[in-house]
N, C-alpha and C positions, 0 to 999 in steps of 0.2 A: 796883209791882214793877219794879225796875231790871233791864234786860237785862244779859247777861254783858258785862263790860267788859274791855278790853285795857289794862292799866295799866303805865306805866313808873315804876319806883321808883328815884330817885337818892339813895342813902344810903350813907355810908361806914362807919357803925357796923354791923358784921355782925350783932350781936344784935338791933338794931332792924330791920334789913332782913329777917332771918329771921322775926321776929315779924309784921311787916306782910305779908310774902309768904304766910305760913301763914294769916293771918286772911283775906286775899283769896281764897286757894284754898278755904278752908272755905265761903266764900260763893259759890263757883263761878266766880270771876273769874280771868282769866289775868294773871300778873304777871311782868315781866322786870326785872332789876336792873342798875344801874350803880353803881360805887363811887367815881367821881370826877366832877367837874363836866364835864371834857372828854369823858369816855366818855358821860355822860348827854346832853350836847348833841348828840353825834354820833348816838346812838341815837334821840333825839327827832326829829332831822332826817331820819333814814333810813327811818322807817316811820310809819304812821298809828296814833295812840293815842286811846283814849277819855278818858283822864285821865292826868295826871302827878302824882306825889308827890315833892316836892323838899325835901331837907334844905337848910337855909340855909348851914351852915358845911361846905363840901366842899373836899377837896384839889384843887389845880391850877386850878380855876375855881369861885368861890363860887356858891351857889344863886341869888342875886339876879341875878348876871351871866348865868347860864343862862336865867333867865326873861326878862330884858330882851332877850337876843339873839333868843329865839323871838318875842317880841311885836314887836320892831323889823322882823321880816321878815313880819309879818302872821299868825303862827300863833296861832289862838284856842283851842287845846286847853285844857280846864279844868285849872288847876294848884292843888294844895293844898300849902302850905308846912308842913314839920315843922321845929320849932326849939326849942332850949332858951332862946332869947331871947324873953321874954314880956312885956316892957314895952310900953305903948301905942305909944310911938314906934317900936319894933321892928315891931310888927304893922302900923302905918300905912305904914311904909316898904315892907314886903313887899307890901301890897295896892296901893300906889301904883305899884310897879314893874311890876305886871301880874298878880299872883297873884289867884285867885278866893276863896281862904279861907286861914286861918292857924291851925294847931293847935300848941299849946305842949306840949313834952315835960316830964314824962311824960304819956301820954294813955291812955285806955281804948280797947279794940278797938271797943266800941259807938259811941263818939263818932267815932272814925276813920271807920268805915263810914258812919255817918249823914252826916257832912260830905262825904265823897267822893261818895256817891250823890246828895246834894243838889246839888252843883255840876254833876254829870253831867246830872241832870234839867233843871236850870235853864238850862244852856248847850248842851243838845242842839241841833245845827245847824238842824234843821227845826222845833223846838218841838213843840207838841202838835197842831197842825193840819195838818202835812205840806205846807204850801204851799212852793213853790219860789221864789216872788217875793212881794214886798210892794210895793204901789203906793198913792200918795196924790197926787192932782192930777197934776203933771208929773214927780214924783219916783218912781224905780223902783229897788228894791233886790233884787238877785239873791242868794238864800240859798245857792245852790250855788257860784257863782264869787265871791261877795262883792263884785261890782261894783255901784257906785252911780252912777246917772245922773239928772240933772235937765235937762229940756228937751233930752234927747239928748246932753248934755255929761257926760263921765265926771268924777266927783269922787273924788279920792284921800283916803281917810280912814285915820287911825291905828286900830289894833285896838280901843282903848277907845271912840273916837268911833263906830266901826262898831256896837259893841254898844249904845251909847247910842241911836243912830239906830234900830237894829232894835227896841229896846224901846219907843221912842216911837211908831214906826210900828205895832207890834202893838197899841198902845193908842190909836190915832188917835181924836181926838174926845173922849177922856176926860181928866180932870185927873189928872196923875201927880205925886204928892208927892215931896219930897226923900227921905223915908224909903223909898219904893218904889224910887227910883233907887239909893240906897245899898245896899239889899238885893239887888236884881235885876241891877244892872249892875256894882257893885263887890264885892258879896258881904259887905259890912260887917254884922256883927251888933252893932255899937255905933256911936255917933256919933263919928267921929274929930275933929270940930270943926275941919275945914279947909275951904277954899274950892274943893275938888276939883270939885264939881258945877258951880259957877259958871264955873270955868275951862274945863271941857269943853263946857258949853252954849255959851259964847262962841265957842270954836273951831269948834264944829259950825255955829253960825249964820254965821260968816264963810265957811264952805265951801258950805253948801247954800242960804243965803238971800241973801247979798250978790250983787249983780249980776243978780238975778232980779226978776220983776215984782212978786212979793208974798212975804212971809215965811210959813214953815210952822211954825216953833217960836215959841210964844207963852208969855209969862210970865203966870201967873194970880196976881195980887198976894195974898200971904198964904196961898196954897194950894200952888203948884208950877208945873207947866208943862202945856201942851196942844199936841198936834201936829195940824196940818191947816190948811186954808184958813179964814180968819175968815168 
């Protein structure tokens, strides 16, 4: 059972906006709407939201630019893209820019709610165990402030790198497959056949392993990755 969510809908098609808002209300969620990208970005930056639903093609500022702006400043609020653009390249671009899921128009209310509730559950800030920090060896991740330190040194991470590290730390000592990372960090429900995982793992290693006494991110050949001291 998902708690009541406060959702910001950024959608310029009034019929779609009315439909989505009414479906959210029927489920007991609170929804506020913005009809342009600039209005939506201002609203997103002005309050705390449990999730954002963002149309890709918006007047004044397109949806991808809205999402990129939020991610660039470290905003990790779950984002579901709505779009009539449904080719694989379109979905991959939306997910790579920082969205957590991508729903192609036209869509059913059941799928909309299922996807929205799924990203909210998966990306809830404190996860299922309500810890406020994660620690492994000399690395500490604060789930409230999102500050990362190793050996007392502050490490600056991009939003996706932070999510990747958090997922690895929550599964420390276990083998994490590429499919698990695609599903839980990127929200992909298909294999985009890109090197997105390799790129982000490499960047993460550069930041949390380089210049320290021992590595924490390990490749398990043919299986995936494992986090922790060998």
